[in-house]
C-alpha positions as CSV (number, residue, x, y, z in Angstrom):
1,M,-35.7,-109.5,-10.3
2,E,-37.4,-111.6,-12.3
3,S,-41.2,-111.5,-12.1
4,V,-44.2,-112.1,-13.7
5,E,-44.8,-108.8,-14.3
6,R,-41.5,-108.8,-16.7
7,K,-42.9,-110.8,-19.1
8,I,-43.6,-109.2,-22.4
9,K,-47.4,-108.6,-22.2
10,T,-50.1,-106.5,-24.2
11,F,-53.9,-106.6,-25.4
12,K,-56.1,-107.7,-28.0
13,R,-56.7,-105.8,-31.6
14,G,-54.6,-101.8,-31.7
15,L,-52.2,-100.9,-34.2
16,R,-48.2,-101.1,-35.0
17,L,-47.6,-98.0,-36.1
18,S,-44.3,-96.7,-37.2
19,T,-42.9,-94.3,-33.8
20,H,-41.2,-91.8,-35.7
21,K,-39.2,-91.6,-32.2
22,T,-35.3,-91.7,-33.9
23,A,-35.1,-87.7,-33.8
24,T,-35.3,-87.2,-30.3
25,E,-34.9,-90.6,-28.4
26,G,-32.0,-90.7,-26.3
27,K,-32.0,-87.0,-26.1
28,A,-31.6,-85.3,-22.5
29,I,-33.6,-82.7,-21.7
30,E,-32.8,-79.6,-22.3
31,T,-33.7,-76.5,-19.9
32,A,-34.8,-73.8,-22.4
33,P,-34.1,-70.0,-22.0
34,V,-36.9,-68.0,-19.8
35,P,-39.0,-66.4,-22.3
36,K,-39.9,-62.4,-22.2
37,Q,-43.5,-63.3,-21.3
38,V,-45.4,-66.2,-19.9
39,V,-49.5,-67.1,-21.1
40,I,-50.8,-68.9,-18.3
41,P,-54.5,-70.4,-18.6
42,V,-56.1,-70.1,-15.4
43,N,-57.9,-74.1,-16.3
44,Q,-55.5,-76.4,-17.5
45,H,-57.6,-79.7,-15.7
46,F,-60.3,-81.8,-15.8
47,G,-63.0,-80.5,-13.5
48,A,-64.7,-77.0,-11.5
49,P,-63.2,-73.8,-13.1
50,N,-60.7,-71.9,-11.7
51,Q,-60.7,-68.3,-11.2
52,A,-57.5,-65.4,-11.0
53,L,-56.3,-64.6,-7.8
54,V,-53.9,-61.5,-9.0
55,K,-54.8,-58.6,-10.8
56,V,-53.0,-56.7,-13.5
57,G,-50.1,-54.9,-12.1
58,D,-49.2,-57.1,-9.3
59,Y,-45.6,-58.8,-9.3
60,V,-46.0,-62.3,-8.5
61,K,-43.2,-64.4,-7.8
62,R,-42.5,-68.1,-9.3
63,G,-44.5,-70.8,-7.8
64,Q,-46.9,-68.3,-6.0
65,K,-50.4,-69.1,-6.5
66,I,-52.3,-67.1,-9.1
67,A,-55.5,-69.1,-9.7
68,D,-57.9,-71.3,-8.2
69,A,-61.5,-72.9,-7.6
70,V,-64.5,-70.6,-7.4
71,K,-66.2,-72.3,-4.7
72,P,-64.0,-74.1,-1.8
73,G,-64.2,-78.1,-2.1
74,S,-64.8,-78.5,-5.8
75,M,-63.0,-80.3,-8.4
76,A,-60.3,-78.6,-9.2
77,V,-56.4,-77.5,-8.6
78,P,-54.5,-74.0,-8.1
79,V,-52.2,-72.5,-11.0
80,H,-49.5,-70.7,-10.1
81,A,-46.6,-68.3,-11.8
82,S,-43.6,-70.1,-13.5
83,V,-41.8,-67.1,-13.7
84,A,-41.3,-64.2,-11.1
85,G,-42.7,-60.8,-13.2
86,V,-45.2,-58.8,-13.5
87,V,-48.7,-59.5,-14.5
88,K,-49.3,-57.6,-17.6
89,K,-52.9,-58.7,-18.3
90,I,-56.0,-61.0,-17.8
91,E,-58.2,-62.1,-20.7
92,M,-59.1,-64.4,-22.6
93,H,-56.4,-66.4,-25.4
94,L,-56.7,-69.4,-27.4
95,Q,-55.4,-72.4,-25.5
96,S,-54.4,-76.4,-26.7
97,N,-57.9,-77.5,-26.5
98,N,-58.6,-75.3,-29.9
99,A,-60.9,-72.8,-27.2
100,L,-60.7,-69.8,-25.9
101,G,-59.7,-69.7,-21.9
102,L,-59.0,-66.9,-19.7
103,C,-55.4,-66.5,-18.9
104,V,-53.0,-64.5,-16.9
105,F,-49.8,-62.5,-18.8
106,I,-46.7,-62.3,-17.1
107,E,-44.1,-60.1,-18.4
108,A,-41.0,-62.3,-16.5
109,D,-38.3,-60.0,-14.4
110,P,-35.3,-60.3,-16.4
111,E,-33.2,-60.8,-13.2
112,K,-34.9,-62.7,-10.7
113,A,-37.7,-64.6,-13.3
114,D,-36.3,-67.9,-12.8
115,S,-34.6,-67.0,-8.6
116,D,-37.3,-65.3,-7.0
117,T,-39.2,-68.2,-6.1
118,S,-42.2,-69.2,-3.2
119,F,-42.0,-73.0,-3.2
120,M,-44.4,-74.5,-0.2
121,P,-42.0,-75.9,2.8
122,P,-41.1,-79.3,2.2
123,L,-43.3,-81.8,3.5
124,D,-42.3,-85.7,4.5
125,P,-44.4,-88.2,3.3
126,Q,-43.5,-90.9,5.9
127,T,-44.2,-88.7,9.5
128,A,-47.0,-86.6,7.6
129,S,-51.1,-87.5,7.4
130,K,-52.9,-89.0,5.1
131,E,-55.0,-85.8,4.7
132,D,-52.0,-83.1,4.8
133,C,-50.3,-85.5,1.6
134,L,-53.3,-85.1,-0.5
135,A,-53.7,-81.1,0.4
136,R,-50.3,-81.3,-0.7
137,V,-50.1,-83.2,-3.8
138,R,-53.5,-80.6,-4.5
139,E,-51.9,-77.2,-3.5
140,A,-49.0,-78.2,-5.7
141,G,-51.9,-78.3,-9.0
142,I,-50.2,-81.8,-9.9
143,V,-52.7,-82.7,-12.1
144,G,-52.6,-86.1,-15.3
145,M,-49.8,-85.1,-17.7
146,G,-50.2,-87.8,-20.2
147,G,-52.8,-85.6,-21.6
148,A,-56.1,-85.6,-19.7
149,G,-55.4,-83.1,-16.8
150,F,-57.4,-84.9,-14.5
151,P,-56.6,-84.0,-10.8
152,S,-54.0,-86.3,-8.9
153,Y,-55.0,-85.8,-5.6
154,I,-59.1,-87.0,-6.7
155,K,-56.7,-90.4,-8.0
156,L,-54.9,-90.7,-4.5
157,S,-58.2,-90.3,-2.7
158,P,-61.3,-92.9,-4.5
159,P,-64.4,-93.3,-2.5
160,P,-63.7,-95.6,0.8
161,A,-65.8,-98.5,-0.7
162,K,-63.7,-98.2,-3.9
163,L,-60.1,-98.3,-2.0
164,S,-60.8,-101.1,-0.1
165,K,-60.7,-103.6,-3.8
166,I,-57.3,-100.9,-5.2
167,D,-54.3,-103.2,-4.7
168,T,-52.1,-101.6,-7.3
169,I,-50.9,-98.5,-8.5
170,I,-49.1,-98.3,-11.9
171,A,-46.6,-95.8,-13.2
172,N,-47.8,-95.4,-17.1
173,G,-44.3,-94.8,-18.6
174,A,-45.7,-96.8,-22.4
175,E,-45.6,-93.4,-24.4
176,C,-47.1,-95.3,-27.5
177,E,-47.8,-92.0,-29.4
178,P,-45.4,-91.6,-32.6
179,Y,-43.0,-88.8,-31.9
180,L,-43.0,-88.6,-28.5
181,T,-39.6,-89.4,-26.4
182,I,-40.4,-87.0,-23.0
183,D,-41.5,-90.1,-20.9
184,E,-38.6,-91.5,-22.1
185,A,-36.4,-89.0,-21.0
186,V,-38.0,-88.4,-17.4
187,M,-37.3,-92.2,-16.9
188,T,-33.8,-91.5,-17.5
189,E,-33.4,-88.8,-15.6
190,K,-35.4,-88.8,-13.0
191,P,-35.8,-92.8,-11.7
192,H,-35.0,-91.2,-8.4
193,L,-38.1,-89.1,-8.2
194,I,-40.6,-91.5,-10.4
195,V,-39.9,-94.2,-7.5
196,Q,-40.3,-91.4,-4.6
197,G,-43.4,-90.5,-6.6
198,L,-44.9,-93.6,-6.1
199,A,-43.8,-94.4,-2.8
200,I,-46.1,-91.3,-1.9
201,S,-48.8,-92.2,-3.8
202,M,-48.9,-96.1,-2.0
203,R,-48.5,-94.3,1.6
204,I,-51.5,-91.7,0.6
205,T,-53.5,-94.8,-0.6
206,G,-52.3,-98.0,1.3
207,V,-51.6,-99.8,-1.7
208,K,-49.0,-102.3,-1.4
209,R,-48.2,-102.7,-4.5
210,A,-47.1,-101.1,-8.0
211,I,-45.8,-101.0,-11.3
212,I,-43.8,-99.5,-13.7
213,G,-45.2,-99.7,-16.7
214,M,-43.4,-99.5,-20.4
215,E,-43.5,-100.9,-23.7
216,D,-40.4,-103.1,-25.0
217,N,-39.0,-100.6,-27.0
218,K,-38.1,-98.7,-23.5
219,K,-36.7,-101.8,-22.5
220,S,-32.9,-100.6,-21.7
221,L,-34.5,-98.6,-19.0
222,V,-35.2,-101.3,-17.1
223,P,-31.8,-101.8,-15.1
224,I,-32.1,-98.2,-14.5
225,M,-36.1,-98.0,-12.9
226,E,-35.0,-101.3,-10.7
227,R,-32.0,-99.7,-9.5
228,E,-33.9,-96.9,-7.8
229,I,-36.6,-99.9,-6.2
230,R,-33.1,-101.5,-4.5
231,L,-32.2,-98.6,-3.4
232,A,-35.7,-97.4,-2.0
233,G,-36.2,-101.0,-0.8
234,L,-38.7,-101.4,-2.5
235,E,-38.0,-104.7,-4.5
236,D,-40.7,-106.3,-2.6
237,A,-43.2,-104.2,-4.0
238,V,-42.7,-102.5,-6.6
239,T,-41.8,-104.0,-10.3
240,V,-41.5,-103.4,-13.8
241,G,-44.0,-104.5,-16.2
242,L,-42.8,-104.4,-20.1
243,C,-45.6,-104.5,-22.7
244,R,-45.3,-104.7,-26.5
245,T,-45.3,-101.8,-28.5
246,R,-48.4,-101.5,-29.9
247,Y,-50.7,-98.8,-30.2
248,P,-52.8,-97.5,-27.8
249,Q,-50.8,-99.7,-24.7
250,G,-50.4,-96.3,-22.9
251,G,-54.1,-95.6,-22.7
252,E,-55.0,-96.7,-19.0
253,K,-57.4,-99.5,-19.7
254,M,-54.7,-101.0,-22.2
255,L,-52.3,-100.7,-20.1
256,I,-54.3,-102.2,-17.2
257,T,-55.3,-105.1,-19.3
258,A,-51.8,-105.9,-20.4
259,L,-50.1,-105.9,-16.7
260,T,-52.9,-107.5,-14.6
261,G,-54.9,-108.8,-16.7
262,R,-57.9,-107.3,-15.3
263,E,-60.6,-105.3,-17.7
264,V,-62.1,-101.9,-17.2
265,P,-65.9,-102.5,-17.5
266,A,-68.1,-100.5,-19.7
267,G,-68.9,-96.8,-18.3
268,G,-66.0,-97.3,-15.3
269,L,-62.5,-96.3,-14.3
270,P,-59.2,-97.7,-13.1
271,M,-60.3,-98.4,-9.8
272,D,-63.5,-100.2,-10.9
273,A,-60.6,-102.7,-12.1
274,G,-58.7,-102.2,-8.6
275,C,-56.2,-99.9,-9.9
276,I,-54.8,-96.2,-9.8
277,V,-52.8,-95.3,-13.3
278,Q,-50.6,-92.4,-12.7
279,N,-48.2,-90.9,-15.5
280,V,-44.6,-90.9,-14.7
281,D,-44.3,-87.3,-15.3
282,S,-47.0,-86.7,-12.6
283,L,-45.4,-88.9,-10.1
284,A,-42.3,-87.0,-10.5
285,A,-44.2,-84.1,-9.8
286,I,-45.0,-85.2,-7.1
287,A,-41.8,-86.1,-5.5
288,E,-40.5,-82.6,-6.1
289,A,-43.7,-81.2,-4.1
290,F,-42.6,-83.1,-1.2
291,S,-38.8,-82.7,-1.2
292,L,-39.0,-79.5,-2.7
293,G,-42.3,-77.6,-2.2
294,K,-42.1,-77.1,-5.6
295,P,-45.4,-76.8,-7.2
296,L,-45.9,-77.7,-10.9
297,I,-44.4,-75.0,-13.4
298,D,-42.2,-76.3,-15.1
299,R,-43.6,-78.8,-18.2
300,D,-40.9,-81.4,-19.7
301,L,-42.3,-82.2,-23.7
302,T,-41.1,-83.5,-26.9
303,V,-40.9,-81.0,-29.7
304,S,-40.5,-83.1,-33.0
305,G,-41.4,-83.2,-36.7
306,G,-40.4,-83.3,-40.6
307,A,-40.8,-79.0,-39.6
308,C,-38.8,-78.6,-36.8
309,R,-35.2,-78.2,-37.7
310,T,-33.6,-78.9,-34.0
311,P,-36.1,-81.6,-32.7
312,K,-35.0,-82.0,-28.9
313,N,-36.7,-83.0,-25.2
314,I,-37.3,-79.5,-23.8
315,R,-38.2,-78.0,-20.2
316,V,-39.9,-74.6,-20.0
317,P,-42.1,-72.5,-18.1
318,I,-45.7,-73.5,-17.8
319,G,-47.2,-70.4,-20.1
320,T,-44.2,-70.4,-22.6
321,I,-45.9,-70.1,-26.3
322,L,-42.8,-72.0,-28.2
323,T,-41.8,-69.4,-30.9
324,D,-41.1,-66.9,-28.3
325,L,-37.7,-69.2,-27.7
326,P,-34.6,-67.8,-29.4
327,E,-33.8,-69.3,-32.8
328,M,-30.8,-70.8,-31.6
329,F,-32.6,-73.0,-29.3
330,M,-35.4,-73.8,-31.4
331,K,-35.4,-73.6,-35.2
332,I,-38.9,-73.8,-37.1
333,D,-39.1,-74.1,-41.2
334,S,-41.9,-72.4,-41.4
335,Y,-42.2,-72.7,-45.3
336,S,-42.4,-76.8,-44.7
337,L,-44.8,-76.5,-41.5
338,K,-48.1,-78.2,-42.9
339,K,-49.8,-79.1,-39.8
340,I,-49.4,-78.3,-35.8
341,I,-50.7,-80.9,-33.4
342,F,-50.6,-80.0,-29.5
343,G,-50.2,-83.6,-27.8
344,G,-49.2,-86.9,-29.9
345,P,-50.2,-87.3,-33.6
346,M,-53.1,-90.0,-33.0
347,M,-54.8,-88.0,-29.7
348,G,-54.0,-84.7,-30.1
349,V,-55.2,-81.2,-30.8
350,S,-54.7,-79.9,-34.4
351,M,-53.9,-76.3,-34.0
352,A,-53.7,-73.1,-36.3
353,T,-51.1,-71.3,-34.9
354,L,-47.9,-71.9,-32.6
355,D,-49.4,-68.7,-30.6
356,I,-50.5,-71.3,-28.1
357,P,-49.3,-71.4,-24.5
358,I,-47.7,-74.8,-23.3
359,Q,-49.5,-75.9,-20.5
360,K,-49.5,-78.9,-17.8
361,N,-50.7,-81.6,-20.4
362,T,-48.5,-80.5,-23.1
363,S,-46.4,-83.7,-23.8
364,G,-45.5,-82.4,-27.0
365,I,-46.1,-80.3,-30.1
366,I,-45.4,-82.1,-33.7
367,L,-44.3,-79.8,-36.2
368,M,-45.5,-81.9,-39.4
369,T,-44.5,-81.4,-43.0
370,A,-47.3,-82.1,-45.7
371,A,-45.5,-85.5,-46.4
372,E,-46.1,-86.1,-43.0
373,T,-49.9,-85.4,-42.6
374,V,-52.7,-87.7,-44.4
375,S,-56.2,-86.4,-46.6
376,D,-57.8,-84.1,-45.4
377,T,-61.0,-84.9,-47.7
378,E,-63.4,-87.6,-46.4
379,G,-65.5,-89.8,-48.4
380,P,-68.1,-92.1,-47.6
381,C,-68.3,-94.8,-45.4
382,I,-67.7,-98.1,-47.5
383,H,-68.4,-100.2,-44.6
384,C,-65.1,-102.3,-44.6
385,S,-65.4,-103.0,-41.1
386,R,-61.3,-101.7,-40.5
387,C,-62.6,-99.5,-37.6
388,I,-64.4,-102.3,-36.1
389,R,-61.4,-104.6,-36.3
390,N,-59.3,-102.0,-35.0
391,C,-60.9,-100.9,-32.3
392,P,-59.3,-101.8,-28.7
393,C,-62.0,-100.6,-26.6
394,R,-64.0,-103.4,-29.0
395,L,-66.6,-100.7,-29.8
396,S,-68.5,-100.4,-33.2
397,P,-67.2,-96.8,-34.6
398,A,-69.7,-97.1,-37.6
399,L,-72.3,-97.4,-36.1
400,M,-71.5,-94.6,-33.5
401,N,-71.2,-92.5,-36.2
402,I,-74.2,-93.4,-38.3
403,A,-76.2,-93.1,-34.9
404,L,-74.8,-89.6,-34.5
405,E,-75.3,-88.5,-38.1
406,S,-78.5,-88.7,-37.5
407,D,-79.1,-87.0,-34.6
408,D,-79.5,-90.3,-32.3
409,L,-77.4,-89.5,-29.4
410,N,-78.9,-92.9,-27.0
411,E,-78.5,-95.1,-30.5
412,A,-74.7,-93.6,-30.3
413,V,-74.5,-94.8,-26.6
414,K,-75.8,-97.7,-26.7
415,N,-73.2,-98.2,-29.4
416,G,-70.4,-97.3,-27.2
417,L,-70.0,-93.1,-27.0
418,M,-69.3,-92.7,-23.7
419,D,-66.9,-96.0,-23.7
420,C,-64.9,-94.2,-26.6
421,M,-61.2,-93.3,-25.8
422,E,-60.9,-91.2,-28.5
423,C,-57.3,-92.8,-29.6
424,G,-57.7,-92.4,-33.5
425,S,-57.7,-95.9,-34.3
426,C,-60.7,-95.4,-36.0
427,A,-59.9,-92.7,-37.8
428,Y,-56.4,-93.6,-38.8
429,M,-57.4,-97.3,-40.3
430,C,-60.1,-95.5,-42.3
431,P,-59.7,-95.7,-45.9
432,A,-62.7,-93.2,-46.0
433,H,-60.4,-90.4,-44.0
434,I,-63.5,-90.1,-42.0
435,K,-63.2,-87.7,-39.3
436,L,-64.2,-90.3,-36.9
437,V,-62.7,-89.0,-33.2
438,Q,-63.7,-85.6,-33.8
439,R,-67.3,-86.7,-34.2
440,F,-67.1,-89.0,-31.4
441,R,-65.9,-85.4,-29.3
442,V,-68.7,-83.3,-30.6
443,G,-71.0,-85.9,-29.7
444,K,-69.9,-86.2,-26.0
445,Q,-70.2,-82.4,-25.7
446,R,-73.7,-82.2,-27.2
447,L,-74.6,-85.3,-24.8
448,R,-73.1,-83.5,-21.5
449,Q,-74.9,-80.2,-22.3
450,R,-78.2,-82.7,-23.0
């Protein structure tokens, strides 16, 4: 199936990075032993807050809803128990965004932890109404699993005026972050679920065209995906698009530009360029929500880095803490461990401890040695403009930083603060090691508070 999308495309600027993927590349996803306890954050999405629906002492089944929106109809998705067991406590705990959040602690029942389930009944997406399909995606608690955590049902229900202009759904399998290989593993092991999830998304939105986008370092997966497309009878609607291996090709804006030639306008969203972008893991979760009635309670992720003696792709119940897994399954060299990153090394968050629960949007945990990290010592800006030359969004990071240092939020916005995708290209290229992305994140928070 040869098409124009199969030509290797890319975007301007960005970086060519060492991928560091060989430690887990091509490895199958291993299912981890059920931990004795899970710590499940009540809020794991971008949107309105949830509240706990259970209390201490309650017995919960795997898949049972344990948290949902405070206000009905607000932009939020529920959270479900990932193991069967007893709620031991509900209290604040550090999460992967480096902030304290309310969490439900469940002590797993050793005999029924993964067998005593409370799933929804299967739902046929071809006969169910659009409203019922959207309700299923929401009730399954599905969010963007690439990192953002944006509710998937919101993406699939844009305003009518925007929906009429959307003609393409993009399955994001680019996985441009170094070290991470979980999207590749999911596309290898669950191609049928990805295609099913795409078909369901197309049915809900009425969009007739879809592209599965991946970088050309995964071109061996093209025949696998095309076979599933043919088996689903979607060869006239779904194609595979190859993009050049370049960071941050997996960013929504970059992927849209590479695959369609369109550009998301400043301050806009993918739907403003006629596209909906869903991570391949999210699409697989959507398929399981319909065929199995299973909510999003398990997470596939990559654990790698020089301080990880057993780098691998794993599947764990959401709320698992990495150090609770048996040493025979996950060995960590605590002596050489210098930095812990939840997510990828470019856009992920550096954590001070491993006592952090794995969430719906945790695509990886990178355990880095001193040799893999860069200097934490900042120097003065030397006005070299490397950050500007390499910014894939064509912004002016140096000018944004100057404005923020001067406490001039308006000037920072004028120079593109709210259009920054926080990809880290500027900080990576900065010879002075200025923590530009961190400054921009704080600046955005200050702007929202104002």
